[in-house]
C-alpha positions as CSV (number, residue, x, y, z in Angstrom):
1,M,0.0,0.0,0.0
2,P,1.2,3.6,-0.6
3,S,2.4,5.5,2.4
4,M,-0.4,8.0,2.0
5,S,-4.2,7.7,1.6
6,I,-7.1,10.1,1.6
7,R,-6.9,10.0,5.4
8,S,-3.7,12.1,5.4
9,S,-5.3,14.9,3.3
10,T,-7.1,16.4,6.3
11,R,-6.9,20.1,6.9
12,A,-4.4,19.9,9.7
13,G,-1.8,18.0,7.6
14,G,-2.6,19.2,4.1
15,A,0.0,22.0,3.9
16,A,2.8,19.9,5.3
17,V,2.1,17.0,3.0
18,L,2.0,19.4,0.0
19,A,5.4,20.8,0.8
20,V,6.9,17.3,0.9
21,A,5.2,16.4,-2.4
22,L,6.5,19.5,-4.2
23,L,10.0,18.9,-3.0
24,T,10.1,15.4,-4.3
25,V,8.7,16.1,-7.8
26,P,11.3,17.5,-10.2
27,H,10.3,20.7,-12.0
28,S,10.6,19.0,-15.3
29,A,7.9,16.6,-14.3
30,H,5.3,19.4,-14.2
31,A,3.8,19.9,-17.7
32,R,2.2,23.3,-17.8
33,A,-1.0,24.0,-19.5
34,A,-0.2,25.9,-22.7
35,A,0.1,29.7,-22.2
36,G,-0.4,32.5,-24.6
37,P,-3.5,33.7,-26.6
38,I,-6.2,31.1,-26.4
39,P,-9.4,31.1,-28.6
40,P,-12.8,30.3,-27.0
41,P,-12.5,26.6,-26.0
42,S,-14.0,24.3,-28.6
43,G,-13.9,21.4,-26.3
44,G,-15.4,23.0,-23.2
45,V,-13.7,24.1,-19.9
46,L,-12.4,22.0,-17.0
47,Y,-12.6,23.7,-13.5
48,A,-10.4,22.5,-10.6
49,T,-10.7,23.7,-7.0
50,N,-7.3,24.1,-5.2
51,A,-7.7,23.6,-1.4
52,V,-4.4,24.9,-0.1
53,S,-4.1,28.0,-2.4
54,G,-7.8,28.7,-2.0
55,D,-8.7,29.3,-5.6
56,V,-10.2,27.7,-8.7
57,S,-8.5,27.0,-12.1
58,S,-10.1,27.4,-15.5
59,L,-8.6,25.2,-18.2
60,A,-9.7,25.0,-21.8
61,I,-10.2,21.5,-23.2
62,G,-8.5,20.9,-26.5
63,P,-8.2,18.0,-29.0
64,G,-7.4,14.7,-27.3
65,G,-8.0,16.1,-23.9
66,T,-5.2,18.6,-23.9
67,L,-5.6,21.5,-21.4
68,S,-4.7,25.2,-21.8
69,T,-4.9,27.8,-19.1
70,L,-7.7,30.2,-19.7
71,A,-6.9,32.6,-16.9
72,K,-5.0,32.9,-13.6
73,P,-6.8,30.9,-10.9
74,V,-9.3,33.0,-9.1
75,S,-9.7,33.2,-5.3
76,T,-12.8,31.8,-3.7
77,G,-12.7,34.4,-0.9
78,G,-13.0,31.5,1.5
79,Q,-10.7,28.8,3.0
80,F,-10.0,25.3,1.7
81,P,-12.3,25.0,-1.3
82,R,-13.4,21.4,-2.1
83,G,-16.6,20.6,-4.1
84,I,-17.7,22.4,-7.2
85,A,-21.0,22.3,-9.2
86,L,-22.1,24.1,-12.3
87,A,-25.5,25.6,-13.1
88,T,-27.2,23.6,-15.9
89,N,-26.9,26.5,-18.3
90,G,-23.2,26.9,-17.5
91,S,-23.5,30.5,-16.4
92,T,-22.6,30.0,-12.7
93,A,-20.2,27.9,-10.7
94,Y,-20.8,27.0,-7.0
95,V,-17.7,26.2,-4.9
96,V,-17.9,25.2,-1.2
97,N,-15.2,26.3,1.2
98,S,-14.8,23.8,4.0
99,D,-12.8,25.8,6.5
100,S,-14.8,29.0,6.3
101,S,-18.3,27.3,6.0
102,T,-19.2,29.3,3.0
103,M,-20.0,28.9,-0.7
104,S,-18.5,31.0,-3.5
105,V,-20.9,31.9,-6.3
106,F,-18.9,32.6,-9.5
107,R,-20.1,34.1,-12.7
108,V,-18.7,32.5,-15.9
109,G,-17.1,34.8,-18.5
110,V,-17.8,34.7,-22.2
111,R,-14.7,32.5,-22.8
112,G,-15.5,30.2,-19.9
113,A,-13.1,31.5,-17.3
114,L,-14.5,32.1,-13.8
115,Q,-14.8,35.8,-13.0
116,P,-13.1,37.2,-9.8
117,N,-14.9,38.5,-6.7
118,P,-17.6,35.8,-6.2
119,Q,-20.7,36.3,-4.1
120,I,-20.2,34.6,-0.7
121,V,-23.1,32.6,0.7
122,K,-23.3,31.0,4.2
123,T,-23.5,27.2,4.4
124,G,-23.6,24.7,7.3
125,E,-20.4,23.8,9.1
126,E,-17.6,22.3,7.0
127,P,-19.3,21.9,3.6
128,W,-17.8,19.2,1.4
129,G,-19.7,18.7,-1.8
130,A,-22.3,20.5,-4.0
131,T,-24.8,19.1,-6.6
132,V,-27.2,20.9,-8.9
133,A,-30.5,19.3,-9.7
134,P,-31.1,18.2,-13.3
135,N,-33.8,20.8,-13.8
136,G,-31.3,23.5,-12.6
137,R,-33.6,24.9,-10.0
138,T,-32.1,23.5,-6.8
139,L,-28.6,23.2,-5.3
140,Y,-27.7,20.7,-2.6
141,V,-24.6,21.1,-0.3
142,T,-23.4,18.4,2.2
143,N,-22.3,19.9,5.5
144,T,-20.0,17.2,7.0
145,T,-19.7,18.5,10.6
146,D,-23.4,19.5,10.9
147,A,-24.6,16.1,9.4
148,T,-27.0,18.0,7.1
149,I,-27.8,18.7,3.5
150,R,-28.7,22.3,2.8
151,A,-31.0,22.9,-0.2
152,Y,-30.9,26.2,-2.1
153,R,-33.3,27.6,-4.6
154,I,-31.4,28.8,-7.6
155,G,-32.7,32.1,-8.9
156,P,-32.9,33.2,-12.6
157,D,-29.5,35.0,-12.2
158,G,-27.9,31.9,-10.5
159,T,-28.1,33.3,-7.0
160,P,-28.9,30.6,-4.4
161,T,-31.4,31.2,-1.6
162,S,-31.6,28.7,1.3
163,L,-34.6,26.4,1.5
164,G,-33.4,24.9,4.8
165,D,-31.3,22.1,6.3
166,F,-32.2,18.4,6.1
167,R,-30.8,15.9,8.6
168,T,-28.8,12.9,7.5
169,T,-29.1,9.5,9.1
170,S,-25.3,9.2,9.8
171,D,-22.3,11.4,10.5
172,H,-19.9,13.0,8.0
173,P,-22.1,13.2,4.8
174,K,-19.8,13.6,1.8
175,Q,-21.3,13.4,-1.7
176,T,-24.7,13.4,-3.3
177,V,-26.1,12.4,-6.7
178,L,-29.6,12.8,-8.2
179,T,-31.5,10.6,-10.6
180,P,-31.9,12.1,-14.1
181,D,-35.6,12.8,-13.5
182,G,-34.7,14.6,-10.2
183,R,-37.1,12.4,-8.1
184,F,-34.4,10.9,-5.8
185,L,-31.2,12.0,-4.1
186,Y,-28.6,9.5,-2.8
187,L,-26.0,10.3,-0.2
188,A,-22.7,8.6,0.8
189,Y,-20.7,9.1,4.0
190,A,-17.1,9.0,5.0
191,D,-14.8,10.1,7.9
192,A,-11.1,10.8,7.3
193,D,-10.2,8.6,10.3
194,E,-12.0,5.5,9.1
195,T,-10.2,2.3,8.5
196,A,-11.1,-1.2,7.2
197,D,-12.1,-2.2,10.7
198,S,-14.5,0.7,11.2
199,P,-18.3,0.0,11.3
200,T,-20.2,-0.4,8.1
201,R,-21.8,2.6,6.4
202,V,-25.1,3.2,4.6
203,I,-26.4,4.9,1.5
204,T,-29.3,7.2,2.2
205,R,-32.1,8.0,-0.2
206,Y,-34.3,11.1,-0.1
207,A,-37.4,11.7,-2.2
208,V,-37.2,15.2,-3.8
209,R,-40.3,17.2,-3.4
210,A,-41.7,19.5,-6.2
211,D,-40.2,22.6,-4.5
212,G,-36.7,21.0,-4.3
213,T,-36.9,20.3,-0.5
214,L,-36.1,16.7,0.7
215,G,-38.5,14.2,2.2
216,P,-37.6,11.9,5.1
217,P,-34.3,10.1,4.7
218,Q,-34.2,6.3,4.3
219,D,-31.2,4.1,4.3
220,V,-31.4,1.8,1.3
221,A,-28.0,0.0,1.2
222,K,-25.1,-1.1,3.4
223,V,-21.5,-0.5,2.3
224,E,-18.0,-0.6,3.9
225,P,-16.3,2.4,5.5
226,A,-15.0,5.7,4.1
227,D,-17.3,6.1,1.1
228,F,-15.9,9.3,-0.4
229,G,-17.5,8.9,-3.8
230,I,-20.9,8.1,-5.3
231,A,-21.8,8.1,-9.0
232,I,-25.0,7.4,-11.0
233,S,-25.3,6.2,-14.6
234,P,-26.8,8.7,-17.1
235,D,-30.0,6.7,-17.4
236,G,-30.3,6.5,-13.6
237,G,-30.4,2.7,-13.5
238,L,-27.0,2.1,-11.7
239,V,-25.3,3.6,-8.7
240,Y,-21.7,3.0,-7.8
241,V,-19.9,3.8,-4.4
242,S,-16.2,3.8,-3.6
243,S,-15.0,2.5,-0.2
244,N,-11.7,4.2,0.3
245,A,-10.7,2.2,3.4
246,T,-11.2,-1.3,1.9
247,D,-10.2,-0.7,-1.7
248,K,-13.6,-1.6,-3.2
249,V,-16.3,-0.2,-5.5
250,W,-19.9,-1.2,-4.8
251,G,-22.5,-1.5,-7.6
252,F,-26.3,-1.3,-7.3
253,R,-29.2,-1.5,-9.6
254,R,-31.8,1.2,-8.9
255,G,-35.5,0.3,-8.7
256,A,-38.3,2.5,-9.9
257,D,-39.1,3.2,-6.2
258,G,-35.6,4.3,-5.5
259,S,-34.5,1.0,-3.9
260,L,-30.9,-0.3,-4.4
261,T,-30.1,-3.9,-5.2
262,P,-26.5,-5.1,-5.4
263,V,-25.4,-6.0,-8.9
264,P,-23.8,-9.5,-9.4
265,G,-20.3,-9.7,-8.0
266,S,-20.5,-6.5,-6.0
267,P,-18.2,-5.2,-4.4
268,F,-15.4,-5.1,-6.9
269,A,-11.6,-4.7,-6.2
270,A,-10.4,-1.1,-6.6
271,P,-6.7,-0.8,-5.5
272,E,-5.7,1.4,-3.9
273,S,-7.8,3.9,-1.8
274,P,-10.5,4.8,-4.4
275,T,-12.2,8.1,-4.0
276,G,-14.0,10.0,-6.8
277,L,-15.7,8.1,-9.7
278,K,-17.8,8.8,-12.8
279,V,-19.8,6.9,-15.4
280,T,-19.3,7.7,-19.1
281,P,-22.3,9.3,-20.9
282,D,-22.9,6.1,-22.8
283,R,-23.0,4.0,-19.6
284,Q,-20.3,1.7,-21.0
285,H,-17.5,2.5,-18.6
286,L,-16.7,3.6,-15.0
287,Y,-13.5,5.5,-14.1
288,V,-12.2,5.7,-10.5
289,A,-9.6,7.9,-8.9
290,A,-7.2,6.0,-6.7
291,N,-3.6,6.0,-5.4
292,D,-0.9,4.9,-7.8
293,G,0.2,1.4,-6.6
294,D,3.5,-0.2,-7.4
295,S,2.2,-3.1,-9.5
296,P,0.7,-2.2,-11.8
297,P,1.4,1.5,-11.8
298,G,-1.3,4.1,-12.4
299,G,-3.9,6.0,-10.4
300,L,-6.9,6.0,-12.7
301,L,-8.9,2.8,-12.7
302,G,-11.1,1.9,-15.7
303,Y,-14.0,-0.6,-15.8
304,T,-16.3,-1.9,-18.4
305,I,-19.9,-1.9,-17.2
306,R,-21.6,-5.2,-18.2
307,A,-25.3,-5.4,-19.1
308,D,-26.1,-6.5,-15.5
309,G,-24.2,-3.6,-14.0
310,S,-21.2,-5.7,-12.9
311,L,-17.7,-4.4,-13.5
312,E,-14.7,-5.8,-15.4
313,P,-11.4,-3.9,-15.5
314,T,-10.5,-2.5,-18.9
315,A,-7.6,-4.0,-20.7
316,D,-5.2,-1.1,-19.9
317,S,-6.4,-0.3,-16.3
318,P,-4.9,1.4,-14.4
319,A,-4.0,4.3,-16.7
320,P,-0.7,6.0,-16.2
321,T,-0.5,9.0,-13.8
322,P,2.5,10.7,-12.2
323,D,4.6,8.2,-10.3
324,G,3.2,7.6,-6.8
325,A,0.2,9.9,-7.7
326,E,-2.8,10.2,-5.4
327,A,-5.8,10.8,-7.7
328,A,-8.7,12.3,-5.9
329,A,-11.4,13.3,-8.4
330,V,-12.6,12.4,-11.9
331,A,-14.4,14.4,-14.5
332,I,-15.7,13.3,-18.0
333,T,-16.7,15.5,-20.9
334,P,-20.4,15.4,-21.8
335,D,-19.6,13.9,-25.2
336,G,-17.7,11.1,-23.5
337,K,-14.5,11.7,-25.4
338,D,-12.1,12.7,-22.6
339,V,-11.6,11.9,-18.9
340,F,-9.6,13.8,-16.3
341,A,-8.1,12.9,-12.9
342,A,-7.1,15.5,-10.3
343,I,-3.7,14.6,-8.8
344,R,-3.7,16.1,-5.3
345,D,0.0,15.6,-4.3
346,T,1.5,17.2,-7.5
347,N,-1.1,19.9,-8.2
348,Q,-1.9,18.4,-11.6
349,V,-4.6,17.0,-13.8
350,S,-4.0,13.9,-15.8
351,A,-5.9,13.9,-19.1
352,F,-6.9,11.1,-21.5
353,A,-8.9,10.5,-24.6
354,I,-11.4,7.6,-24.2
355,G,-11.0,5.1,-27.0
356,A,-12.7,1.8,-28.0
357,G,-13.3,-0.6,-25.2
358,G,-12.6,2.2,-22.7
359,R,-8.9,2.2,-23.4
360,L,-7.3,5.5,-22.5
361,K,-4.8,7.5,-24.6
362,E,-2.8,10.0,-22.6
363,A,-3.2,13.5,-23.9
364,P,0.0,15.2,-25.3
365,G,1.7,17.1,-22.5
366,S,-0.3,15.3,-19.7
367,P,-0.3,15.8,-16.7
368,F,-1.0,19.5,-16.6
369,L,-0.4,21.8,-13.7
370,T,-3.6,23.5,-12.3
371,G,-1.7,26.6,-11.3
372,G,-3.0,26.2,-7.7
373,E,-2.2,23.9,-4.8
374,R,-3.9,20.6,-3.9
375,P,-7.0,19.7,-5.8
376,L,-9.0,17.2,-3.6
377,N,-12.1,15.0,-3.7
378,Q,-15.0,16.5,-5.8
379,S,-12.6,19.2,-7.1
380,L,-13.4,18.8,-10.9
381,A,-16.3,19.9,-13.1
382,V,-16.7,20.2,-16.8
383,R,-18.6,23.0,-18.7
384,P,-19.6,21.8,-22.1
385,A,-18.5,23.5,-25.3
386,P,-20.9,26.2,-26.4
């Protein structure tokens, strides 16, 4: 196992770990996103939150997943930004700041770069993740210390207004996903101190009311500890959860009533320390951020999703990432052509084009520096090309 897992990325030790990581990576290993005049991005924009530097990077997506810096990273005006979510029309970005218990509301410029001086909105204590409803009307923020989800009504101009807090059934809520029809919200939990011997966790389901508020919570599945990531397939039929402490990914088939039933063979091996995960738009593949192990090397795991929802590693999994990398988050372009992994210990993004059978071709110049420091779990979001 690597010497570092997600449990060592807590706020108290983040800066010290970052300093060691930077000293051990040669300058030549940092491929910078291309500088100079950049046209409006034809492939969309990748945003990356940087926890230690307290800012957000805006990177233009080019052919084959290449990345170019659109603008200097912009400050969130808060401390330790983590999760990011985008308005469905792409005009606004919402970034939660864990250490200041706030959310930064950014306007998106004409070329896709986030504009400085965001609006600051209060959240619950230690927000971790943010999710926008498919209809674009509601925003949900997980507050890990409060053990709540706060819902916000999104106004016509993108401004969020609180609809209230909704209790969770367990401590340390981390990430939410919504079904494509917006009827159900699912929640995963994790504590940075959890180990493989910690008690089991649950996945909680909420029915979403017409006004965006949440109905009573109901636990619909049991999983192992430290579930930092949850993903849903584009058709809403499958849900996947990463258990960081036990190196596994759990798969569930979702019923019409919102129930979850394990898929055949679940859970599936996911070495080492899996965190963020995403399903491709065609529902054919799942990509999981993990630590770079010694054999085989690579920190981005790829799986083919069979018809029954079970997982089979792709032929080239894991994909190459910086040596010893700790991948923390995954993003996929809406057209399904490119996948990105945030590398928290080297302040980079590894980029790949997705080919036949889910095979990945590393983008020329990958990995790319974000320009900030320490992108963490839920740190990536993609704005589609205009």
